[in-house]
C-alpha positions as CSV (number, residue, x, y, z in Angstrom):
1,M,5.7,176.9,214.5
2,A,9.4,178.0,214.6
3,T,11.4,175.8,212.2
4,E,14.2,178.3,211.2
5,G,17.5,176.6,211.3
6,K,16.0,173.1,211.2
7,P,16.0,170.6,208.4
8,S,12.8,170.1,206.3
9,Y,11.4,166.8,205.2
10,T,9.7,165.3,202.2
11,L,7.9,162.0,202.6
12,R,7.1,160.1,199.4
13,Y,4.3,157.5,199.5
14,F,0.9,156.6,198.1
15,D,-2.1,158.6,198.8
16,F,-3.6,156.3,201.5
17,I,-2.9,155.3,205.1
18,G,-0.6,152.4,204.3
19,I,2.6,151.7,206.2
20,V,3.7,155.3,206.8
21,E,1.1,156.5,209.3
22,T,3.7,156.3,212.1
23,C,6.1,158.3,210.0
24,R,3.4,161.0,209.5
25,L,2.8,161.1,213.2
26,L,6.5,161.4,214.0
27,L,7.0,164.3,211.5
28,T,4.0,166.1,212.9
29,A,5.0,165.6,216.5
30,G,8.5,166.8,215.6
31,K,7.2,170.2,214.8
32,V,9.2,170.5,211.6
33,N,8.3,171.6,208.1
34,W,7.4,168.6,206.1
35,T,5.4,167.8,203.0
36,E,4.1,164.6,201.4
37,E,4.5,163.7,197.8
38,H,2.6,161.0,195.9
39,P,4.7,159.8,192.9
40,E,3.0,158.5,189.8
41,W,3.3,154.7,190.0
42,P,4.9,152.7,188.5
43,E,6.1,155.6,186.2
44,E,8.3,157.0,188.9
45,K,9.4,153.7,190.4
46,E,12.9,153.9,189.0
47,K,13.4,157.4,190.3
48,Q,13.3,156.0,193.9
49,P,16.5,154.9,195.6
50,L,15.5,151.3,196.0
51,G,12.7,151.3,193.5
52,R,10.0,151.3,196.2
53,L,8.1,153.6,198.6
54,P,8.2,155.1,201.2
55,V,11.1,157.5,200.8
56,L,12.1,160.2,203.2
57,I,14.3,163.2,202.2
58,E,15.8,165.3,204.9
59,K,17.0,168.6,203.5
60,R,19.6,170.0,205.8
61,V,20.4,173.7,206.5
62,D,23.8,173.3,204.9
63,G,22.1,172.3,201.6
64,S,22.9,168.6,201.8
65,E,20.3,165.8,201.8
66,L,19.8,162.5,203.5
67,V,17.6,160.1,201.6
68,L,16.2,157.0,203.3
69,S,14.0,154.1,202.3
70,E,12.1,151.4,204.3
71,S,9.4,152.5,206.6
72,Q,10.8,151.1,209.9
73,T,14.2,152.6,209.1
74,I,12.5,156.0,208.5
75,E,10.5,155.6,211.7
76,R,13.4,154.9,213.9
77,F,15.5,157.7,212.4
78,L,12.7,160.2,213.0
79,A,12.0,158.9,216.5
80,R,15.7,159.3,217.5
81,T,16.1,162.7,215.7
82,F,13.0,164.2,217.5
83,G,13.6,162.6,220.9
84,F,10.7,160.1,220.9
85,L,13.0,157.1,221.7
86,P,15.0,156.9,225.0
87,M,18.7,157.7,224.9
88,D,19.3,154.5,226.9
89,P,19.9,151.7,224.4
90,G,18.1,149.1,226.5
91,Q,15.0,151.2,227.0
92,S,15.0,152.1,223.3
93,A,15.3,148.4,222.3
94,I,12.2,147.6,224.4
95,Q,10.1,150.0,222.3
96,E,11.7,148.9,219.1
97,Q,11.0,145.2,219.7
98,L,7.3,146.0,220.1
99,R,7.4,147.7,216.7
100,D,9.0,144.5,215.2
101,Q,6.3,142.4,216.7
102,Q,3.7,144.5,214.9
103,S,5.3,143.5,211.6
104,D,4.9,139.8,212.4
105,V,1.2,140.3,213.1
106,F,0.7,142.3,209.9
107,Y,2.4,139.7,207.7
108,S,0.2,137.0,209.3
109,F,-2.8,139.1,208.5
110,F,-1.9,139.4,204.9
111,Y,-1.1,135.7,204.6
112,M,-4.5,134.7,205.9
113,T,-6.1,137.3,203.6
114,F,-4.5,136.3,200.3
115,V,-3.9,132.5,200.5
116,H,-6.3,130.4,198.4
117,S,-6.9,127.0,200.0
118,D,-9.4,126.6,202.8
119,E,-6.7,124.8,204.9
120,D,-4.2,127.6,204.4
121,K,-6.9,130.2,205.3
122,K,-7.7,128.2,208.5
123,L,-4.0,128.0,209.5
124,G,-3.4,131.6,208.6
125,R,-6.4,132.7,210.7
126,E,-5.1,130.7,213.7
127,K,-1.6,132.2,213.4
128,F,-3.0,135.7,213.1
129,N,-5.3,135.2,216.1
130,D,-2.4,133.9,218.2
131,L,0.0,136.6,217.3
132,F,-2.5,139.4,217.6
133,T,-3.8,138.2,220.9
134,R,-0.3,138.0,222.3
135,I,0.7,141.5,221.2
136,V,-2.5,143.0,222.5
137,N,-1.9,141.3,225.9
138,I,1.6,142.6,226.0
139,Y,0.5,146.2,225.4
140,A,-2.3,145.9,227.9
141,D,0.1,144.6,230.6
142,I,2.5,147.5,229.9
143,L,-0.3,150.0,230.3
144,K,-1.4,148.4,233.5
145,T,2.1,148.8,235.0
146,N,2.7,152.3,233.9
147,S,1.4,154.9,236.4
148,C,0.4,157.2,233.5
149,K,-2.4,155.5,231.7
150,N,-2.2,157.9,228.7
151,H,1.1,156.5,227.6
152,L,2.9,153.2,227.3
153,F,6.1,154.5,228.8
154,G,6.5,157.4,231.2
155,D,4.2,160.4,231.0
156,K,5.0,161.8,227.5
157,L,4.2,160.8,223.9
158,S,6.7,158.2,222.7
159,Y,7.6,156.2,219.6
160,A,5.8,153.2,221.1
161,D,2.5,155.2,221.5
162,M,2.7,156.5,217.9
163,S,3.7,153.1,216.4
164,L,0.9,151.3,218.1
165,Y,-1.6,153.9,216.8
166,G,-0.2,153.6,213.3
167,F,-0.2,149.8,213.4
168,L,-3.8,149.6,214.5
169,K,-4.9,152.2,212.0
170,L,-3.2,150.2,209.2
171,L,-4.8,147.0,210.4
172,G,-8.2,148.2,211.3
173,M,-8.9,151.0,208.7
174,H,-6.5,150.7,205.8
175,S,-7.0,147.0,205.5
176,L,-10.7,147.4,204.7
177,R,-9.4,147.8,201.2
178,F,-8.6,144.1,201.3
179,R,-11.3,142.5,203.6
180,D,-14.6,143.7,204.9
181,D,-14.0,142.3,208.4
182,A,-10.6,144.0,209.1
183,C,-12.0,146.5,211.5
184,E,-14.0,143.8,213.3
185,L,-11.0,141.7,213.7
186,V,-9.2,144.5,215.5
187,K,-12.2,145.6,217.6
188,A,-12.6,142.1,218.9
189,K,-9.2,142.2,220.6
190,M,-9.3,145.8,222.0
191,T,-9.1,146.4,225.7
192,P,-10.3,149.5,227.7
193,E,-6.6,150.3,228.4
194,I,-5.6,150.3,224.7
195,L,-8.6,152.3,223.7
196,H,-7.8,154.9,226.3
197,L,-4.2,155.1,225.0
198,L,-5.5,155.6,221.4
199,S,-7.8,158.3,222.7
200,S,-4.9,160.0,224.4
201,V,-2.9,159.9,221.1
202,E,-5.7,161.5,219.2
203,A,-6.0,164.2,221.8
204,D,-2.3,165.0,222.0
205,P,-1.7,168.6,220.8
206,L,1.5,167.6,219.1
207,L,-0.5,165.5,216.7
208,E,-3.4,167.7,216.0
209,A,-2.1,169.1,212.8
210,H,-2.3,165.6,211.2
211,L,-4.9,163.7,213.1
212,G,-7.3,166.6,213.0
213,K,-7.6,166.0,209.3
214,C,-8.1,162.2,209.6
215,D,-11.0,159.9,210.5
216,S,-10.8,158.8,214.1
217,L,-9.4,155.4,214.8
218,V,-11.0,155.4,218.2
219,S,-14.4,156.0,216.7
220,A,-13.9,153.2,214.2
221,L,-12.9,150.7,216.9
222,S,-15.7,151.8,219.3
223,E,-18.7,151.7,217.0
């Protein structure tokens, strides 16, 4: 992989899937030199720009550095830098709004998982089911209208493809740390179109260097 004359990157996060899987996919697809650091926590908390993770450090060829925090800010910076978001602002916004909807679903998932009263759990479950069903239907409809069924938009890997993969991996695999039925909740809503897209992401040569070392999301959602 030729990376001479290009910036290199360091991604700081915890040693688990978490909220940076899309960042990892983007860095891998960007064909750049990048490494991941796992700071001791909370010992190294105050060394981080905002006292939290993730942090991305771009080391430029002129010796300067760009340091960013917040996972979605990092994602969008990488997606634009590596050309995985459209140049057209409107088309880019369409992909970005899908990413923002993922956050709404994930926050509702955590709410229903960690509230205490039975009534709050019931309401939380209803809200999660509503939001998750809506977003799955939106993705399924997009895939049905795109002539290339391997991708959400056009015929090439995009930010939208990678963010959906990272989101479902966070929800269906990482969240098993918090509740035993996390994967089943995701599997119950999967459609053939979405599973096909996820398979295409896993098979994409641009992502092999990372996903080749990971457990398969498609296998987890198909068992």
